N, C-alpha and C positions, 0 to 999 in steps of 0.2 A: 540442559543444552548448550548445543556447543556457541550460543553467541553469549553467555552468562559473561565473558571475559569482561565484556562490556560494561558491567557491574561495577567490577576493579575499578576500571579506568575512570568510573563516572563517581563514585566512592571516595577515590583519593585525591579528585580535584575537587571535591566538595569539602573533604574532612580534610584533607593535610596534616596538619601537625596534631591534632584535636580539634573537637568538637568545644571550642573556649564556652559558648553560651549555657551547654547544655551544663558542662562542669564548673561552673561559677555558679548558676543562677537554680540547678536542680538537684536535689539530694539526693546522694549515690543510691539509697536507701527505696528512694521513693519507686512505688507501686504505679501503674496507670493502664487504664484503659481505651483506645481510641477506635474510631469508626471513620471506614475509610468511605465517604457519601457522595452520591450521584447528584450537581447541582442543576441537571438538566437532561432532556430525552436522551438517549444514545445508545448507543453499541459498544459496550466493554472490549478491549484488547490491551494485551501487555498486564493481564493481571499476575500471570508465574513468574515475571521480571521482577514486579513491586514484592510478590512475595520473598523473592531472592533477596531482594536488597534485605528486607528487615532481618531475614535468616541471617547474612553475611556480616551484617554489623552485630548481631545476639543472636548465636542458635538457640538460647534459652528464649525465645520467645514464644510466645504460643500464638499462633494464625489460626482464625478460621475464614476460609474462603467461601463466602455467601451465594455468590453468582460467576459463572465462570464465564471465561472468555468467549467471547462470538455472541452471548445473549443482550436482549434488546433491556433495556430498564427506563423506568422513569426517574423524572426528577425528583430525589428526595430518597432513591434506594440506595438501601444499605449492602457494600459489595465485599467489604473485607471487616475483620473485628481482629484487633491486634491488643494481645496485652501482656506485661511484663515490665520491665525497666523501661519507667520515663524518660532516662535519659538516653537511651536506645532506639526507642520511637520516634523521640525527638532528632536525633541523627540522620535517620534514614528517612524521616519526612520526606525533606524534597526529592531527593532522587526517586523514592518509590514514584510520590507521585508525576514524577516529569517524566518516565518512562508511560504511564498508564494515561497521561493527558494526551502525550503526542497520538501514542497509538490508537487512543480509543475515539482521539480526532478525526484519524484516518481510516478507522472503521466506520465511525457515524456518517462521515460524507459520503464514502462510498454508498453507504446504505441508503445515505436519500438520493444517490444517481440509480441506482439499481432499482428502487420504486419508482423512478420516473420512467422507465424504459420496459417497465412490468409490462406484457403482452406483446411485446413486439416482437420477439425473438432474438434481440439486440443484447450482447451482451455486452459489460464495461469492464475494460482493461486499465492497469496500471502503466508505468511507462517505468523508464530508466533514470527517470528524474527525481534522484532519492539523496537522503543523506547520508555521504560518505562513512560508509562501514554499520548502515543502520538497515540495509538495502533487506535484507532479509526478513527482518523486524517488520519493515514498514509494508512489504509486499503479502507478509501473513497477516495485518493489519487489514489489507485490502479484500483478503479471503473472508475474514471474520468478518466485515460488512457485507457479504454475499458477492463481492467483484470478483474479478478473473485474473489471474497472473498472465504477464505478456513475458518476454524471455529474462530471462535474470540477468544475463549478461551479453558479451560480444562474443562468448563461446558457445551458445546454446542453441541458436536461431540466428540467421545470415538476414540482416536487413539491409538492402541496397537503395542508399538514398541519392539526393538531388546530386552532392558532393562525390559518391561514388560514380554515378552514371557519367558526369564531366570527364572522370579518369577513364573511362572505357573511350569506345573509340566505334559504336552503333552497337546495332542488335546484334550485329552477329556473333561481336566481343562477349558481349553480356549473355548468351547464351552458351557459347563456348566457357565462358566462368562458372556459369551452374551446372555445366557437364562435368569439369573438374572438379568442383565442391562434392556433388554426390558422387563420383568416383573415390574420394578419400574420406568424405565422410557422410555415409548413407541415409545415417537417420538424422540428419538436419535439416531442419524446413527455411526455406526462402521466401524470403518477402520484398518486393520490390515497391518502393515510393512513387507515385503518380500523382503530377502536378497538373494534367488535365485528361480530357477525353482520349486525347490523339496516344497519349500513352497510355493509356489503359486498354484501347482497341490494340496495341503492340505489344502491351504485354500478355496480353488472353493469347496471342499466337506463341507465346513459350514455353517450353514443356519443364516440368520441375518446380514451377512457380505453385506457394501454397500459397501463398497472400497477398492481396495485392493493397498498398494505403494510401486510402483517396485525402488528399492533402488539403485542406484549405479549401475546398470545393463549397461551391454553393450546392443546397438542398437541391436544385434542378440538374446541376450534374451528378449526383450521387445518385440519383433516382433514373439517372440515364446508363450509368455505370451499372447498375444492379441489373436495368433491363440487357446490354451489353454483354453480362456475365451468361445469364440466360437460365438453364436448369441443370448448367453443369455443375456438379460437386464442389471443384475447387477452380479457379482459386477463388480463399475466401477474400471476403471485403471490409477491410477494416478503416473507420471515420477519424480523420484527426485533423486538430487544428482549433483552438480558440473555445473548446467545447463548452458549457456551462450548464448551471441547472436551468437556466431559462431556455436553454435551446434543445439539449439533449435529447428530450422527448420527438422535436421533429428532425434530428438527424435520424433517429431509431427506427422515423417511419417512412425511411427512404428505403429502407430492406437491407441496410447493411447487416454485416452479421456482426460485426465488434464497433466497438467507440470506445477509444482508448482518450483518459485525461490524465493530464501531466498535473494538474490541480490537485489530485486524490494524495499525492505526496509531498510536492513542492513548496506549496503554497496553503495549509491545511490547518485551519484555525483549532486550536487544544480543544478538548475535552472539559468540564469545566467539573472538577471533582475536589473534595474537602478531604483533611483528615481531621478530624473533631474528637478529641476525647472528653470522654464522660466520667459520671459516677462510677466507682468501681467495689 
């Protein structure tokens, strides 16, 4: 995978000039078998990275992946079995777990949000509030949890936010800018952030707008925005701002098409995983 370069950087910062603990306290010829185990219910992600970490430390390790990424697991499930040099397994352990715990936390959190909006028609979106350098990994973990990816970056979808609108001088200038964009980049979709129902009404009158972001609106205003949009196919409506597990169901019930949740990536709790040595 193209993001495997992250593994080299992660191993370099952890191992440095060498794993002194393994070198001085584990015999060079010691063989071992270790099991990577889930310590909570959740959704697995990052298993391919974890496997690659072990192999980059020692290509002779025998690795058996028992549960694939995207799978739901229960507390106690054995995800992976690693056999070979005890030194190598110990050296790779923390870096391998770091990838899986962080990405598994994202997948698990996403799954919890997706379950809460089931049956409403609303889809859970991620955001650009990601760990620098980890965006593709984190967004892939969102998909593993059943979520939907928003734009990858500034280049694949236009989002006109409040600060952009301040820089423009009215709706006419906004429409002209959309027209210029569509001429130069016809395949790029346009999303505009609305802070009020008045803005929603204004943006519904523009051409070339695929999405309207309902920013921090009340449930009542979101319902009214859905009514204003009516039966037209576009623009789709995205709710955003302070979404939590406690509020997401009510937001979905307003009829919006998407709900974006920055917490999927910017403040997720790591999945509880462990690597246990067993008798071999």
